[in-house]
N, C-alpha and C positions, 0 to 999 in steps of 0.2 A: 594173552599178549605174545604168545609164541608165534602166532600167525603174522605178526608184524616184523619178526626178525628177518625173514626172507626178503621183504621189501626194502629194508634198510640198505642192503648192499647191491640192490638191483640198479643197473645203469638206466639212464633215460633212454627211451626207445629211439629218439632222433639221433643219438650218437652212432647208431648202426649205419646210417646212410647220409648224414650231413657232414660234409668235409669241413673241418675246422679252418678258420681264417689262417691264411699263410701256408697251409699244408698243400703238398703236391699230390695230385691224383695218382700219378705213376712215378715210381723211382726205378731207375735202371742201373744195374750193377753188372759190368762185364765180368765174366768168369776168368780168373787169372790162371787156372789150372787146366781148364778144358777149352780147346780151340773152338771158335765159332759158337760160343755159348754165353748166355746172359741170364740174369735173374731179375724179374720184374715184380716189384711189390705194388699192388694195386689197392689203394685205400678205399674204404667204405664199400667193399664188395664181398660176396660170399661164394658159396659153392655153385650157385647158379651161373655166374659169369665164369668162374674158374673152370668148371666142367665144359661149358660151351666153348671157351677158348682152347682148352686142351684138345677137345674133339676136333675142332676146326683146324687146328695146327697139324693134327695127325693126317689130315687130308692133303696136306701140302707135301709133295714129294721131295722138296728141298729140306724139310724138317726131319732131323734124325731122331730127336727126342723132344717131347713136351710133357710136362707134368705140373701139377699144382698141389698146394696144401694150404690149409687154413691153420695158421700157427697155434691158435688157442680160441676157444669159443667166445671169449670176451674181447679178443682183438678183432677189429672190424676191417680185415684186409685178407687178401689172398696173395700167396707167393707163387709165381709162375716161373718155371725154368724152361728155357728153350735152347736147343742146340740145332744148328743147321749144318748142312754138308759143306758150306762155304760158298754155295751158289748165291746166297743172299745173307744179310746180317740177321740176327735174331729180331732186331727191331723191325726190319722190313717184313719178316715173316709174320710178326704180330700185327703190324699195320694191315697186311693183306688179309689175315684172318678176321680182323675187325671189320674191314670193308666187306668181305664175303658174308659175314653174319648180318651186317646192316642191310645188304641186298636181299638176303633171305627173309629178314623180318619185314621189309617193305613188300616183298612178294606175297608173303602170308597175309599181311594186312590188306593188300589189294584183293586177293582171292576171298578173304573174309567179307570185305565190303560188298563185292559182287554177289556172293552167296546170300548175304543178308538182304540185299536189295531184291534179289530174285524171290526170296521167301516172302518179303512184304508184298510184292506184286501178286504172287500166287494166292496169298491170303485175301488180298483185296478182290481178286477175281473169283474167290470161292473155291479154289482148287485144293 
């Protein structure tokens, strides 16, 4: 019966990615101590998005600092901190990073489709 003990406290898998009714995907809190800084809590995300956003924000010359953390393994959110030079708001920097990532994903998707189609044609022709 010891093997059942671990399953008793295990959360349902869907809780890691399904946003509960009434919950906001992103909460923004302006930093009251650091100028041009904000903290974004992004629900139902993990290191994948946290690290992508942090890296993309670092590419923006208006961003002075960006970092993220996952508060606890059982909490299904990431906390992202962003500080800008003042040339834009942290929210504008984050929106720009999200748009840049979206464009990169679409580009990779398009290149993948073209490559897959070329391979199908090559196979069909016997190359």
